[in-house]
MOPAC internal coordinates of N, CA, C and O (Angstrom, degrees):
PM7 1SCF
backbone

  N    0.0000 0     0.00 0     0.00 0    0    0    0
  C    1.4410 1     0.00 0     0.00 0    1    0    0
  C    1.5336 1   108.90 1     0.00 0    2    1    0
  O    1.2310 1   120.64 1   -48.89 1    3    2    1
  N    1.3026 1   116.39 1   131.11 1    3    2    1
  C    1.4591 1   121.52 1  -179.36 1    5    3    2
  C    1.5293 1   109.70 1   -93.07 1    6    5    3
  O    1.2310 1   120.66 1   -47.13 1    7    6    5
  N    1.3145 1   116.34 1   132.87 1    7    6    5
  C    1.4586 1   121.86 1   179.47 1    9    7    6
  C    1.5211 1   108.51 1  -102.83 1   10    9    7
  O    1.2310 1   120.81 1   -49.31 1   11   10    9
  N    1.3211 1   116.06 1   130.69 1   11   10    9
  C    1.4631 1   120.55 1   178.88 1   13   11   10
  C    1.5217 1   110.19 1   -68.43 1   14   13   11
  O    1.2310 1   120.98 1   -44.33 1   15   14   13
  N    1.3285 1   115.74 1   135.67 1   15   14   13
  C    1.4622 1   120.30 1   179.56 1   17   15   14
  C    1.5270 1   111.83 1  -105.89 1   18   17   15
  O    1.2310 1   120.61 1  -179.60 1   19   18   17
  N    1.3073 1   116.43 1     0.40 1   19   18   17
  C    1.4519 1   120.09 1   176.39 1   21   19   18
  C    1.5180 1   108.97 1  -147.23 1   22   21   19
  O    1.2310 1   121.49 1   -14.94 1   23   22   21
  N    1.3121 1   114.76 1   165.06 1   23   22   21
  C    1.4494 1   120.48 1   179.83 1   25   23   22
  C    1.5206 1   109.21 1  -107.43 1   26   25   23
  O    1.2310 1   121.16 1    -9.04 1   27   26   25
  N    1.3270 1   115.39 1   170.96 1   27   26   25
  C    1.4542 1   120.07 1   175.48 1   29   27   26
  C    1.5222 1   109.99 1   -71.14 1   30   29   27
  O    1.2310 1   120.30 1    12.01 1   31   30   29
  N    1.3027 1   117.03 1  -167.99 1   31   30   29
  C    1.4628 1   122.11 1  -174.66 1   33   31   30
  C    1.5195 1   113.33 1   -54.38 1   34   33   31
  O    1.2310 1   118.64 1   139.98 1   35   34   33
  N    1.3031 1   120.20 1   -40.02 1   35   34   33
  C    1.4538 1   121.05 1  -178.85 1   37   35   34
  C    1.5225 1   111.60 1    81.88 1   38   37   35
  O    1.2310 1   121.02 1  -125.26 1   39   38   37
  N    1.3223 1   115.66 1    54.74 1   39   38   37
  C    1.4641 1   121.08 1  -176.74 1   41   39   38
  C    1.5306 1   112.09 1   -57.54 1   42   41   39
  O    1.2310 1   120.38 1   151.06 1   43   42   41
  N    1.3249 1   116.89 1   -28.94 1   43   42   41
  C    1.4703 1   119.21 1   179.57 1   45   43   42
  C    1.5291 1   111.02 1   -63.34 1   46   45   43
  O    1.2310 1   119.75 1   149.96 1   47   46   45
  N    1.3280 1   118.08 1   -30.04 1   47   46   45
  C    1.4672 1   121.23 1   177.34 1   49   47   46
  C    1.5274 1   109.45 1   -68.97 1   50   49   47
  O    1.2310 1   120.14 1   141.53 1   51   50   49
  N    1.3084 1   117.33 1   -38.47 1   51   50   49
  C    1.4666 1   121.42 1   177.20 1   53   51   50
  C    1.5233 1   109.85 1   -67.24 1   54   53   51
  O    1.2310 1   120.36 1   138.03 1   55   54   53
  N    1.3280 1   116.91 1   -41.97 1   55   54   53
  C    1.4669 1   120.73 1   177.88 1   57   55   54
  C    1.5270 1   111.04 1   -61.62 1   58   57   55
  O    1.2310 1   120.14 1   138.40 1   59   58   57
  N    1.3152 1   117.35 1   -41.60 1   59   58   57
  C    1.4652 1   120.84 1   179.29 1   61   59   58
  C    1.5265 1   110.62 1   -62.83 1   62   61   59
  O    1.2310 1   120.38 1   136.81 1   63   62   61
  N    1.3272 1   116.88 1   -43.19 1   63   62   61
  C    1.4654 1   120.31 1   178.44 1   65   63   62
  C    1.5234 1   111.30 1   -64.57 1   66   65   63
  O    1.2310 1   120.62 1   147.45 1   67   66   65
  N    1.3281 1   116.41 1   -32.55 1   67   66   65
  C    1.4611 1   120.84 1  -179.50 1   69   67   66
  C    1.5240 1   112.08 1   -61.54 1   70   69   67
  O    1.2310 1   120.38 1   154.11 1   71   70   69
  N    1.3240 1   116.89 1   -25.89 1   71   70   69
  C    1.4653 1   120.36 1   177.15 1   73   71   70
  C    1.5285 1   111.24 1  -106.80 1   74   73   71
  O    1.2310 1   120.73 1  -166.54 1   75   74   73
  N    1.3388 1   116.21 1    13.46 1   75   74   73
  C    1.4467 1   121.23 1   173.67 1   77   75   74
  C    1.5105 1   117.00 1    81.84 1   78   77   75
  O    1.2310 1   120.06 1  -163.57 1   79   78   77
  N    1.3247 1   117.48 1    16.43 1   79   78   77
  C    1.4589 1   120.14 1  -178.99 1   81   79   78
  C    1.5263 1   111.93 1   -87.77 1   82   81   79
  O    1.2310 1   120.05 1   -43.05 1   83   82   81
  N    1.3246 1   117.51 1   136.95 1   83   82   81
  C    1.4584 1   120.15 1   174.20 1   85   83   82
  C    1.5194 1   110.15 1   -71.97 1   86   85   83
  O    1.2310 1   120.13 1   -28.66 1   87   86   85
  N    1.3187 1   117.35 1   151.34 1   87   86   85
  C    1.4588 1   122.55 1  -176.59 1   89   87   86
  C    1.5205 1   110.67 1  -131.08 1   90   89   87
  O    1.2310 1   120.55 1   -47.18 1   91   90   89
  N    1.3139 1   116.56 1   132.82 1   91   90   89
  C    1.4539 1   122.39 1   172.19 1   93   91   90
  C    1.5241 1   105.19 1  -112.73 1   94   93   91
  O    1.2310 1   120.85 1   -62.23 1   95   94   93
  N    1.3358 1   115.98 1   117.77 1   95   94   93
  C    1.4591 1   120.39 1  -173.23 1   97   95   94
  C    1.5252 1   111.05 1  -131.38 1   98   97   95
  O    1.2310 1   121.32 1   -18.00 1   99   98   97
  N    1.3002 1   115.07 1   162.00 1   99   98   97
  C    1.4576 1   121.65 1   176.80 1  101   99   98
  C    1.5262 1   110.07 1   -65.37 1  102  101   99
  O    1.2310 1   121.00 1   -32.27 1  103  102  101
  N    1.3230 1   115.70 1   147.73 1  103  102  101
  C    1.4628 1   119.16 1   177.17 1  105  103  102
  C    1.5250 1   111.63 1   -67.90 1  106  105  103
  O    1.2310 1   120.01 1   173.00 1  107  106  105
  N    1.3355 1   117.58 1    -7.00 1  107  106  105
  C    1.4605 1   121.32 1   176.74 1  109  107  106
  C    1.5277 1   112.05 1   -81.09 1  110  109  107
  O    1.2310 1   120.17 1   168.44 1  111  110  109
  N    1.3241 1   117.28 1   -11.56 1  111  110  109
  C    1.4597 1   121.22 1   177.79 1  113  111  110
  C    1.5264 1   107.72 1   -75.11 1  114  113  111
  O    1.2310 1   119.63 1   -45.24 1  115  114  113
  N    1.3352 1   118.31 1   134.76 1  115  114  113
  C    1.4691 1   120.42 1  -178.83 1  117  115  114
  C    1.5261 1   112.65 1   -57.77 1  118  117  115
  O    1.2310 1   120.70 1   -38.97 1  119  118  117
  N    1.3133 1   116.27 1   141.03 1  119  118  117
  C    1.4687 1   121.75 1  -179.48 1  121  119  118
  C    1.5346 1   111.96 1   -63.90 1  122  121  119
  O    1.2310 1   120.18 1   165.34 1  123  122  121
  N    1.2984 1   117.27 1   -14.66 1  123  122  121
  C    1.4723 1   121.01 1  -179.76 1  125  123  122
  C    1.5263 1   112.36 1   -62.28 1  126  125  123
  O    1.2310 1   119.89 1   161.30 1  127  126  125
  N    1.3250 1   117.82 1   -18.70 1  127  126  125
  C    1.4642 1   119.86 1   179.36 1  129  127  126
  C    1.5298 1   112.11 1   -78.66 1  130  129  127
  O    1.2310 1   120.03 1   168.09 1  131  130  129
  N    1.3095 1   117.55 1   -11.91 1  131  130  129
  C    1.4584 1   121.65 1  -177.76 1  133  131  130
  C    1.5230 1   108.94 1   -81.42 1  134  133  131
  O    1.2310 1   120.83 1   -91.60 1  135  134  133
  N    1.3187 1   116.01 1    88.40 1  135  134  133
  C    1.4634 1   122.02 1  -173.64 1  137  135  134
  C    1.5205 1   112.32 1  -101.93 1  138  137  135
  O    1.2310 1   120.16 1   133.59 1  139  138  137
  N    1.3136 1   117.30 1   -46.41 1  139  138  137
  C    1.4624 1   121.57 1  -176.86 1  141  139  138
  C    1.5268 1   109.07 1   -99.31 1  142  141  139
  O    1.2310 1   120.83 1   -62.67 1  143  142  141
  N    1.3168 1   116.03 1   117.33 1  143  142  141
  C    1.4627 1   121.07 1  -176.62 1  145  143  142
  C    1.5328 1   111.30 1   -54.17 1  146  145  143
  O    1.2310 1   121.58 1   -49.90 1  147  146  145
  N    1.3224 1   114.58 1   130.10 1  147  146  145
  C    1.4520 1   120.89 1   175.62 1  149  147  146
  C    1.5092 1   116.30 1    86.85 1  150  149  147
  O    1.2310 1   119.85 1   177.48 1  151  150  149
  N    1.3302 1   117.89 1    -2.52 1  151  150  149
  C    1.4665 1   119.38 1  -178.32 1  153  151  150
  C    1.5227 1   114.08 1   -99.76 1  154  153  151
  O    1.2310 1   119.44 1   161.29 1  155  154  153
  N    1.3179 1   118.68 1   -18.71 1  155  154  153
  C    1.4670 1   120.59 1  -177.06 1  157  155  154
  C    1.5305 1   109.63 1  -114.60 1  158  157  155
  O    1.2310 1   121.43 1   -51.04 1  159  158  157
  N    1.3189 1   114.86 1   128.96 1  159  158  157
  C    1.4587 1   121.67 1   178.20 1  161  159  158
  C    1.5266 1   108.28 1  -121.95 1  162  161  159
  O    1.2310 1   120.42 1   -60.76 1  163  162  161
  N    1.3257 1   116.80 1   119.24 1  163  162  161
  C    1.4657 1   122.37 1   179.93 1  165  163  162
  C    1.5232 1   108.81 1   -92.13 1  166  165  163
  O    1.2310 1   120.97 1   -47.58 1  167  166  165
  N    1.3304 1   115.76 1   132.42 1  167  166  165
  C    1.4606 1   121.12 1  -177.70 1  169  167  166
  C    1.5208 1   111.62 1  -134.76 1  170  169  167
  O    1.2310 1   121.29 1   -31.19 1  171  170  169
  N    1.3234 1   115.14 1   148.81 1  171  170  169
  C    1.4564 1   121.62 1   174.66 1  173  171  170
  C    1.5224 1   109.20 1   -73.65 1  174  173  171
  O    1.2310 1   120.76 1   -39.69 1  175  174  173
  N    1.3148 1   116.16 1   140.31 1  175  174  173
  C    1.4622 1   118.34 1   179.58 1  177  175  174
  C    1.5243 1   112.02 1   -76.12 1  178  177  175
  O    1.2310 1   120.08 1   176.47 1  179  178  177
  N    1.3143 1   117.45 1    -3.53 1  179  178  177
  C    1.4607 1   120.03 1  -176.77 1  181  179  178
  C    1.5254 1   113.70 1   -86.00 1  182  181  179
  O    1.2310 1   119.34 1   171.88 1  183  182  181
  N    1.3236 1   118.87 1    -8.12 1  183  182  181
  C    1.4602 1   120.92 1  -176.56 1  185  183  182
  C    1.5229 1   112.21 1  -122.76 1  186  185  183
  O    1.2310 1   120.85 1   -79.82 1  187  186  185
  N    1.3054 1   115.98 1   100.18 1  187  186  185
  C    1.4664 1   121.12 1   178.60 1  189  187  186
  C    1.5253 1   110.32 1   -62.67 1  190  189  187
  O    1.2310 1   120.28 1   137.33 1  191  190  189
  N    1.3226 1   117.08 1   -42.67 1  191  190  189
  C    1.4634 1   120.44 1  -179.43 1  193  191  190
  C    1.5250 1   111.75 1   -60.97 1  194  193  191
  O    1.2310 1   120.39 1   141.98 1  195  194  193
  N    1.3269 1   116.85 1   -38.02 1  195  194  193
  C    1.4580 1   121.33 1   177.94 1  197  195  194
  C    1.5312 1   110.09 1   -63.24 1  198  197  195
  O    1.2310 1   120.39 1   137.16 1  199  198  197
  N    1.3267 1   116.85 1   -42.84 1  199  198  197
  C    1.4709 1   121.59 1   177.94 1  201  199  198
  C    1.5210 1   110.89 1   -62.82 1  202  201  199
  O    1.2310 1   120.61 1   135.68 1  203  202  201
  N    1.3172 1   116.45 1   -44.32 1  203  202  201
  C    1.4622 1   120.12 1  -179.88 1  205  203  202
  C    1.5267 1   109.89 1   -59.81 1  206  205  203
  O    1.2310 1   120.41 1   134.20 1  207  206  205
  N    1.3194 1   116.82 1   -45.80 1  207  206  205
  C    1.4591 1   120.97 1   178.61 1  209  207  206
  C    1.5174 1   112.47 1   -63.05 1  210  209  207
  O    1.2310 1   120.49 1   137.73 1  211  210  209
  N    1.3302 1   116.67 1   -42.27 1  211  210  209
  C    1.4705 1   120.86 1  -179.13 1  213  211  210
  C    1.5269 1   111.30 1   -66.39 1  214  213  211
  O    1.2310 1   120.61 1   139.81 1  215  214  213
  N    1.3186 1   116.44 1   -40.19 1  215  214  213
  C    1.4693 1   120.21 1   178.84 1  217  215  214
  C    1.5185 1   109.91 1   -67.71 1  218  217  215
  O    1.2310 1   120.54 1   137.83 1  219  218  217
  N    1.3214 1   116.58 1   -42.17 1  219  218  217
  C    1.4566 1   120.46 1   178.10 1  221  219  218
  C    1.5273 1   110.67 1   -60.91 1  222  221  219
  O    1.2310 1   120.04 1   138.07 1  223  222  221
  N    1.3316 1   117.53 1   -41.93 1  223  222  221
  C    1.4698 1   121.73 1   177.71 1  225  223  222
  C    1.5214 1   111.23 1   -65.94 1  226  225  223
  O    1.2310 1   120.52 1   140.41 1  227  226  225
  N    1.3285 1   116.62 1   -39.59 1  227  226  225
  C    1.4707 1   120.88 1  -179.24 1  229  227  226
  C    1.5223 1   111.40 1   -62.42 1  230  229  227
  O    1.2310 1   120.74 1   149.28 1  231  230  229
  N    1.3092 1   116.20 1   -30.72 1  231  230  229
  C    1.4720 1   120.14 1  -179.93 1  233  231  230
  C    1.5192 1   111.86 1   -63.74 1  234  233  231
  O    1.2310 1   119.68 1   157.92 1  235  234  233
  N    1.3280 1   118.22 1   -22.08 1  235  234  233
  C    1.4669 1   121.26 1  -177.71 1  237  235  234
  C    1.5263 1   112.57 1   -89.69 1  238  237  235
  O    1.2310 1   120.01 1   171.56 1  239  238  237
  N    1.3173 1   117.59 1    -8.44 1  239  238  237
  C    1.4696 1   121.28 1  -179.67 1  241  239  238
  C    1.5265 1   109.31 1   -77.00 1  242  241  239
  O    1.2310 1   120.77 1   -55.34 1  243  242  241
  N    1.3051 1   116.13 1   124.66 1  243  242  241
  C    1.4547 1   120.48 1   179.70 1  245  243  242
  C    1.5216 1   110.57 1   -79.58 1  246  245  243
  O    1.2310 1   121.31 1   -37.76 1  247  246  245
  N    1.3319 1   115.11 1   142.24 1  247  246  245
  C    1.4607 1   119.62 1   177.09 1  249  247  246
  C    1.5158 1   109.01 1   -67.51 1  250  249  247
  O    1.2310 1   121.43 1   -34.25 1  251  250  249
  N    1.3270 1   114.86 1   145.75 1  251  250  249
  C    1.4569 1   119.96 1   179.06 1  253  251  250
  C    1.5271 1   109.35 1  -145.06 1  254  253  251
  O    1.2310 1   121.18 1   -12.20 1  255  254  253
  N    1.3305 1   115.35 1   167.80 1  255  254  253
  C    1.4594 1   120.62 1   179.01 1  257  255  254
  C    1.5272 1   108.45 1   -73.75 1  258  257  255
  O    1.2310 1   120.87 1   -58.27 1  259  258  257
  N    1.3091 1   115.94 1   121.73 1  259  258  257
  C    1.4607 1   121.12 1  -177.62 1  261  259  258
  C    1.5254 1   112.32 1  -117.39 1  262  261  259
  O    1.2310 1   120.66 1  -170.85 1  263  262  261
  N    1.3167 1   116.35 1     9.15 1  263  262  261
  C    1.4669 1   120.29 1  -173.76 1  265  263  262
  C    1.5250 1   112.88 1   -54.09 1  266  265  263
  O    1.2310 1   120.20 1   133.81 1  267  266  265
  N    1.3246 1   117.23 1   -46.19 1  267  266  265
  C    1.4679 1   119.71 1  -176.33 1  269  267  266
  C    1.5286 1   112.38 1   -61.75 1  270  269  267
  O    1.2310 1   120.25 1   137.82 1  271  270  269
  N    1.3460 1   117.13 1   -42.18 1  271  270  269
  C    1.4618 1   119.98 1  -179.86 1  273  271  270
  C    1.5288 1   111.35 1   -68.18 1  274  273  271
  O    1.2310 1   120.81 1   139.69 1  275  274  273
  N    1.3274 1   116.06 1   -40.31 1  275  274  273
  C    1.4658 1   120.45 1   179.63 1  277  275  274
  C    1.5288 1   109.80 1   -65.69 1  278  277  275
  O    1.2310 1   120.51 1   135.62 1  279  278  277
  N    1.3270 1   116.62 1   -44.38 1  279  278  277
  C    1.4687 1   120.69 1   179.21 1  281  279  278
  C    1.5252 1   110.88 1   -63.58 1  282  281  279
  O    1.2310 1   120.33 1   138.48 1  283  282  281
  N    1.3283 1   116.98 1   -41.52 1  283  282  281
  C    1.4670 1   120.66 1  -179.97 1  285  283  282
  C    1.5234 1   111.49 1   -62.96 1  286  285  283
  O    1.2310 1   120.46 1   152.87 1  287  286  285
  N    1.3317 1   116.73 1   -27.13 1  287  286  285
  C    1.4709 1   120.84 1   178.99 1  289  287  286
  C    1.5342 1   111.65 1   -83.34 1  290  289  287
  O    1.2310 1   120.18 1   178.74 1  291  290  289
  N    1.3366 1   117.27 1    -1.26 1  291  290  289
  C    1.4633 1   120.24 1   176.70 1  293  291  290
  C    1.5159 1   115.25 1    97.06 1  294  293  291
  O    1.2310 1   120.43 1  -165.28 1  295  294  293
  N    1.3296 1   116.78 1    14.72 1  295  294  293
  C    1.4625 1   120.59 1  -179.40 1  297  295  294
  C    1.5197 1   110.44 1  -115.22 1  298  297  295
  O    1.2310 1   120.85 1  -114.79 1  299  298  297
  N    1.3201 1   115.97 1    65.21 1  299  298  297
  C    1.4646 1   122.20 1  -179.38 1  301  299  298
  C    1.5233 1   108.42 1  -121.94 1  302  301  299
  O    1.2310 1   120.52 1   -68.03 1  303  302  301
  N    1.3225 1   116.61 1   111.97 1  303  302  301
  C    1.4673 1   120.83 1  -174.73 1  305  303  302
  C    1.5268 1   111.50 1   -62.79 1  306  305  303
  O    1.2310 1   119.71 1   141.60 1  307  306  305
  N    1.3375 1   118.15 1   -38.40 1  307  306  305
  C    1.4655 1   119.91 1  -179.93 1  309  307  306
  C    1.5289 1   110.84 1   -63.74 1  310  309  307
  O    1.2310 1   120.40 1   136.72 1  311  310  309
  N    1.3092 1   116.83 1   -43.28 1  311  310  309
  C    1.4666 1   121.29 1   178.63 1  313  311  310
  C    1.5256 1   110.55 1   -63.34 1  314  313  311
  O    1.2310 1   120.55 1   139.12 1  315  314  313
  N    1.3172 1   116.55 1   -40.88 1  315  314  313
  C    1.4662 1   120.36 1  -179.57 1  317  315  314
  C    1.5260 1   111.67 1   -69.50 1  318  317  315
  O    1.2310 1   119.98 1   144.12 1  319  318  317
  N    1.3147 1   117.64 1   -35.88 1  319  318  317
  C    1.4755 1   120.52 1   175.52 1  321  319  318
  C    1.5182 1   109.41 1   -60.79 1  322  321  319
  O    1.2310 1   120.56 1   131.92 1  323  322  321
  N    1.3341 1   116.53 1   -48.08 1  323  322  321
  C    1.4657 1   120.72 1   178.80 1  325  323  322
  C    1.5287 1   111.10 1   -59.13 1  326  325  323
  O    1.2310 1   120.71 1   135.14 1  327  326  325
  N    1.3158 1   116.25 1   -44.86 1  327  326  325
  C    1.4747 1   120.85 1  -179.42 1  329  327  326
  C    1.5281 1   110.90 1   -61.95 1  330  329  327
  O    1.2310 1   120.23 1   136.89 1  331  330  329
  N    1.3222 1   117.16 1   -43.11 1  331  330  329
  C    1.4674 1   120.38 1  -179.76 1  333  331  330
  C    1.5279 1   111.56 1   -69.46 1  334  333  331
  O    1.2310 1   120.04 1   141.67 1  335  334  333
  N    1.3135 1   117.52 1   -38.33 1  335  334  333
  C    1.4746 1   119.98 1   177.01 1  337  335  334
  C    1.5224 1   110.61 1   -61.22 1  338  337  335
  O    1.2310 1   120.33 1   135.05 1  339  338  337
  N    1.3207 1   116.97 1   -44.95 1  339  338  337
  C    1.4719 1   120.11 1   178.55 1  341  339  338
  C    1.5249 1   110.52 1   -62.73 1  342  341  339
  O    1.2310 1   120.46 1   138.88 1  343  342  341
  N    1.3266 1   116.73 1   -41.12 1  343  342  341
  C    1.4553 1   121.10 1  -179.92 1  345  343  342
  C    1.5358 1   111.05 1   -60.07 1  346  345  343
  O    1.2310 1   120.40 1   133.56 1  347  346  345
  N    1.3265 1   116.84 1   -46.44 1  347  346  345
  C    1.4599 1   120.05 1  -176.49 1  349  347  346
  C    1.5175 1   112.89 1   -76.75 1  350  349  347
  O    1.2310 1   119.98 1   157.54 1  351  350  349
  N    1.3196 1   117.65 1   -22.46 1  351  350  349
  C    1.4512 1   120.74 1   177.11 1  353  351  350
  C    1.5283 1   112.12 1   -75.51 1  354  353  351
  O    1.2310 1   120.40 1   156.92 1  355  354  353
  N    1.3193 1   116.83 1   -23.08 1  355  354  353
  C    1.4848 1   120.87 1  -177.73 1  357  355  354
  C    1.4767 1   112.40 1   -78.04 1  358  357  355
  O    1.2310 1   120.10 1   180.00 1  359  358  357

């Protein structure tokens, strides 16, 4: 039996950043989810104390507007609506 050593993209991490929430995730999550500087913390699953510390630190991060960073990374619903409308009109 083969055990996965990494996870998929982790869209929920991108969604959380889109509303300004800090994220503590496994180091097996692809680095591509790290879009907004300072909001994503990658941790080894082997250290419970490290996770506790990271979660405690994340609680002190204030929510902020992250729309520009999320949009720049290609996750902008308005832009995608426009792109799809143009595609179907052609």
